[in-house]
C-alpha positions in Angstrom: 91.1 137.1 108.3 89.1 133.1 107.8 88.7 131.2 110.4 91.5 129.9 112.3 92.0 126.1 111.5 93.2 123.0 113.1 95.0 120.1 112.0 96.5 117.3 114.1 99.3 115.6 112.9 100.6 112.8 114.7 102.4 109.5 115.1 104.9 107.6 116.9 107.3 107.8 114.1 108.7 110.7 115.2 111.2 111.8 112.2 108.1 111.4 109.2 105.6 113.2 112.1 108.0 116.3 112.5 109.2 116.3 108.6 105.3 116.7 107.9 104.7 119.3 110.4 107.8 121.4 108.8 106.4 120.7 105.5 102.5 121.8 106.1 104.4 125.1 108.6 106.1 126.1 105.4 103.5 125.7 103.0 100.6 127.5 104.2 101.6 130.8 105.2 99.9 132.8 108.4 100.5 129.0 110.5 101.9 127.9 113.9 102.7 124.4 114.9 101.2 123.8 118.8 103.4 121.9 120.5 103.3 119.9 124.1 105.9 117.6 124.9 105.0 114.6 127.7 108.2 113.6 128.2 109.0 116.3 131.4 106.5 114.9 132.8 107.6 113.0 135.4 108.3 115.8 137.3 105.7 117.4 137.3 105.2 119.4 133.9 104.5 119.6 130.4 106.6 122.2 128.4 104.2 123.4 125.5 105.9 125.2 122.5 104.4 127.7 120.1 106.6 128.3 116.5 105.7 129.1 113.7 108.9 129.1 110.2 111.3 131.0 111.8 111.0 129.9 115.1 109.4 129.5 118.7 107.3 132.0 119.1 106.2 131.4 123.1 107.0 128.4 125.3 105.4 127.5 128.8 104.5 124.7 131.0 100.9 122.8 131.9 100.6 121.5 134.8 100.0 118.2 135.9 96.0 116.9 136.1 95.5 113.7 137.5 99.2 112.9 137.7 98.6 112.4 133.9 100.7 114.4 131.3 97.2 113.3 129.0 94.2 115.3 131.1 97.3 118.3 131.6 97.3 118.3 127.5 93.4 118.5 127.7 92.8 120.4 129.8 95.6 123.6 127.7 95.4 122.4 124.6 91.6 124.9 123.8 92.3 127.6 125.6 95.8 128.1 123.7 94.5 127.5 120.1 91.2 130.5 121.3 94.6 132.4 122.2 95.3 131.8 118.9 92.2 132.0 117.3 91.3 135.1 118.8 94.2 137.3 118.0 93.3 136.9 114.4 96.6 136.8 112.5 97.0 133.0 111.9 95.3 130.9 109.1 96.3 127.3 110.8 97.0 126.0 113.5 99.1 122.3 113.6 98.7 120.6 116.7 101.6 117.8 116.5 101.3 115.1 119.0 104.1 113.6 121.7 104.6 110.3 120.1 102.5 108.1 122.5 99.1 110.7 122.1 96.2 109.0 120.5 93.9 111.4 117.3 90.9 110.6 118.3 90.7 112.0 121.7 92.1 115.2 120.6 90.5 115.5 117.7 86.8 115.4 120.2 88.8 117.7 122.9 89.3 120.2 119.8 85.6 119.6 118.1 83.9 120.0 121.5 85.3 123.3 122.6 84.0 124.9 119.8 87.1 125.3 116.9 87.0 124.9 113.1 89.3 120.8 112.8 90.0 120.3 109.0 92.4 117.8 109.0 93.9 114.4 111.4 97.1 113.6 110.3 99.0 109.9 110.8 102.1 109.9 109.5 103.8 106.7 108.6 107.5 105.7 107.8 106.6 102.7 105.4 109.6 100.4 106.9 109.0 100.9 110.2 104.6 99.8 110.1 106.1 95.6 110.7 107.9 96.9 113.3 106.0 99.0 115.2 102.7 96.6 114.9 104.5 93.8 116.1 106.3 95.2 119.2 104.4 94.4 122.0 106.5 96.6 124.4 104.7 98.4 127.2 105.3 102.1 127.3 106.1 102.9 129.7 108.9 100.5 128.8 110.3 103.2 126.0 109.4 105.9 128.0 106.1 106.9 126.2 104.0 106.3 128.7 101.3 108.9 129.1 100.3 108.5 132.8 101.1 106.1 135.3 98.9 104.2 135.1 98.7 103.5 131.0 99.1 100.9 130.2 99.2 100.0 126.1 102.0 99.2 124.2 103.5 100.6 120.9 101.3 97.9 118.7 98.3 98.7 120.1 98.6 102.6 119.8 100.5 102.6 117.0 97.7 100.8 114.9 95.0 102.6 116.4 96.8 106.5 115.3 97.1 104.9 112.0 93.8 103.3 111.6 91.7 106.3 112.6 93.5 108.8 110.3 91.6 109.9 106.9 94.9 110.4 106.1 98.6 109.7 105.7 101.5 112.1 105.7 103.8 108.9 104.0 107.5 110.0 104.6 110.3 108.4 101.3 111.5 105.6 103.0 114.3 104.0 101.1 114.3 101.4 103.2 111.0 100.4 102.3 109.7 97.8 99.9 106.6 96.7 98.1 105.9 94.5 101.1 106.5 97.1 104.0 104.3 99.6 101.2 100.7 96.6 100.1 101.2 95.9 104.6 100.4 99.5 104.9 97.7 100.1 102.4 96.4 96.6 103.4 96.1 97.6 107.1 93.7 101.1 106.2 92.9 100.5 102.7 90.1 103.8 103.0 92.9 106.1 103.3 94.4 108.8 101.8 97.7 108.6 101.8 99.9 111.3 100.6 103.8 111.3 100.4 105.7 114.6 102.0 107.5 115.8 99.4 104.5 115.3 96.9 103.1 119.0 95.3 100.3 119.3 93.6 100.2 120.6 90.3 99.6 124.3 89.1 96.7 123.4 87.5 95.0 121.8 90.1 95.4 124.9 92.3 94.4 127.3 88.9 90.7 128.0 90.7 91.2 127.2 94.6 90.8 130.3 95.8 91.1 129.2 98.9 95.2 129.7 98.2 96.8 132.9 98.1 97.7 133.4 94.6 101.8 133.5 95.3 101.4 130.8 96.6 99.8 128.4 94.4 102.6 126.8 92.6 104.5 125.3 95.8 100.7 123.8 98.0 102.1 120.7 98.4 99.3 117.5 98.7 99.8 117.5 102.4 98.5 120.8 102.8 95.5 120.3 100.7 94.4 117.7 102.9 94.9 119.0 106.2 92.5 121.5 104.9 90.0 118.8 103.5 86.9 118.5 106.3 87.0 116.5 108.9 83.9 115.2 110.7 84.8 113.4 114.7 81.2 111.8 114.4 81.8 109.8 111.4 86.0 108.9 112.2 84.4 107.9 116.0 81.4 105.9 113.4 84.0 103.9 111.1 86.4 102.8 114.4 83.7 101.2 116.7 83.3 97.3 116.6 79.5 97.7 115.6 79.7 99.2 112.4 83.7 100.0 112.2 85.4 100.5 108.7 87.3 96.9 108.4 89.3 95.7 105.5 88.7 93.8 102.6 89.7 90.6 101.8 93.1 90.8 99.7 96.0 89.3 98.9 99.3 91.8 97.1 103.0 91.3 98.1 102.9 88.3 100.1 100.9 90.7 102.6 96.9 89.1 103.0 93.8 90.2 104.7 91.3 87.6 105.8 87.8 88.2 106.4 86.5 85.8 108.7 82.8 86.2 108.3 80.5 83.3 110.1 77.1 83.0 111.8 77.8 80.4 114.4 78.8 81.6 118.1 82.2 80.9 119.1 82.2 78.0 122.2 83.7 79.3 125.0 86.2 77.4 126.2 87.2 76.4 123.2 88.6 79.2 121.8 89.6 80.9 125.4 92.0 78.0 124.7 93.3 78.5 121.2 93.3 82.4 122.2 97.8 82.5 122.0 97.2 81.1 118.5 94.9 82.6 116.8 96.2 86.4 118.1 99.7 85.5 116.7 98.7 84.3 113.6 98.8 88.0 112.2 100.4 91.1 113.3 97.4 93.1 113.2 93.5 91.6 113.7 90.3 93.0 114.7 86.7 92.7 114.2 83.9 91.9 116.5 82.7 88.9 117.8 79.8 86.4 119.7 80.2 84.4 122.1 77.5 81.3 122.9 77.4 82.0 126.7 77.0 86.2 126.8 75.1 85.5 123.1 73.2 89.2 123.6 76.8 91.1 124.2 78.2 92.0 120.7 82.3 91.5 121.5 85.4 93.4 120.2 88.2 92.5 119.3 91.6 94.4 119.0 95.0 92.4 118.6 98.3 93.9 118.0 101.8 93.3 118.6 101.1 89.5 120.5 98.5 91.3 122.8 94.7 90.7 122.2 92.3 93.0 123.8 88.8 91.8 124.5 86.0 94.0 125.6 81.9 94.5 125.6 80.8 96.7 122.8 77.1 96.3 124.3 74.3 94.3 123.3 73.5 93.4 119.5 70.8 94.8 117.7 68.8 91.7 117.8 68.9 91.9 121.0 67.2 95.5 121.3 63.5 95.9 121.9 61.9 97.5 118.3 61.3 101.1 120.7 65.0 100.9 121.4 66.6 101.4 117.7 65.0 104.2 117.3 68.2 105.6 119.9 70.8 104.0 118.0 72.4 105.9 115.5 71.6 105.2 111.9 75.4 104.4 110.8 74.8 101.7 112.7 71.5 100.4 111.9 72.6 100.4 108.3 76.1 98.2 109.3 73.7 95.5 111.4 71.4 95.5 108.1 74.6 94.3 106.1 74.9 91.8 108.2 71.6 90.4 109.5 70.4 86.8 109.4 66.8 85.8 109.2 67.2 83.9 112.4 70.1 85.9 115.3 69.7 89.3 113.3 73.0 91.4 113.6 74.9 88.8 115.6 78.1 87.4 114.0 81.8 86.4 113.5 83.6 89.1 111.5 86.9 89.8 112.1 90.0 90.5 110.4 93.2 90.0 109.6 95.6 91.6 107.9 100.0 89.9 107.8 102.6 89.1 105.6 103.4 85.5 105.1 99.5 84.7 106.7 98.5 81.6 106.8 95.0 81.7 106.2 93.9 77.9 105.4 95.6 77.0 108.9 94.4 80.1 110.3 90.5 79.5 108.8 91.1 76.0 110.2 91.8 77.2 113.4 89.4 79.2 114.0 86.0 77.3 113.0 87.5 74.5 115.1 86.1 77.2 118.1 82.4 77.5 116.5 79.2 75.3 118.5 79.2 71.9 117.0 76.1 71.0 115.3 75.1 69.5 118.5 75.5 72.6 120.4 74.0 75.3 117.7 71.1 73.0 118.4 71.1 72.9 122.0 69.9 76.8 122.1 70.6 80.0 123.6 69.7 78.4 126.8 72.1 75.8 126.8 74.9 77.7 125.3 74.0 80.3 128.3 75.0 77.5 130.9 78.5 77.2 129.0 81.5 77.5 131.2 82.3 81.2 131.5 85.5 81.1 129.7 86.0 84.6 129.0 84.7 86.3 132.5 88.0 87.5 133.2 89.8 88.7 130.4 86.0 90.6 130.1 87.0 91.7 134.1 82.4 90.8 135.0 
């Protein structure tokens, strides 16, 4: 029996997620689905079910941990997967995440547990991308909070689910149009989009000995993607603000992506005063930015649904002593080299805005107005640090 393959399938689009899970279950022999339902967390328990193509195999409850349903999921997931592996009768375990659970945390839990994670998939209905990305409701208001302290919104949760997964299982949605599909493509241009219903041609499978011969004629593209392999460290690096694989410039079917890159810091007060207009200018924006009063701090910009999260991501590499560079991951050093400036190193503005109907010129003008003027820039870092610290509240300094 080969090593158990673990595949994570998540996403707030429940119908698309279930369709993707059912397709994998039907397509890969000797597979099971493990699902933790967090809807009953308010009553103090998390319901766990394991099923195969024929129906439910077992069901049980996992108690809450620290009054947090996601913590209970973390504690229960690996032991259950190990039990499935040790039984020796299952080829693939599909972990179907509950609606608001984000795949990054679960991928890291599975990998740390010594299991073989071969795929992370987010299921998407293209017609629902913009409505979910524009939904600023708190998860708690929708009954989707994973803990009493969960302050995430529908929009930012959906954005992270979408952008972390290297594979998107795309539902066949009659309501979706070219704009919807283009928005999905621009939000995550490096993702492999796999239609849930698509089947790999027989010729493409003829020499694939990992697929049992009786199944080679019906194996789906989704199953191939689920078994392709997954590197949790590379996935984390691709999301880190210092070296994220951000979208590139694009403009098609009414959807635009603006990449705004500048080598001058923001004036903290002017940027703070413009935050609402900048945040609401695009359905999704993210990246890294540079504040004049905090010139050594790399700041993370993450906005969706009209809400903005700003946080410190540590120092710019240019602010570190040479001896500390050996402790920095190579991918971070490579990303810094691409943006390296002879005067101030990797310190820069690198923000990306994606939206239908994006006012590119207006947004560029607004962002430019928030930069230091020539006179302010010439005053130097000592003067920059004396500027009013407008972002201290947001950064909880």
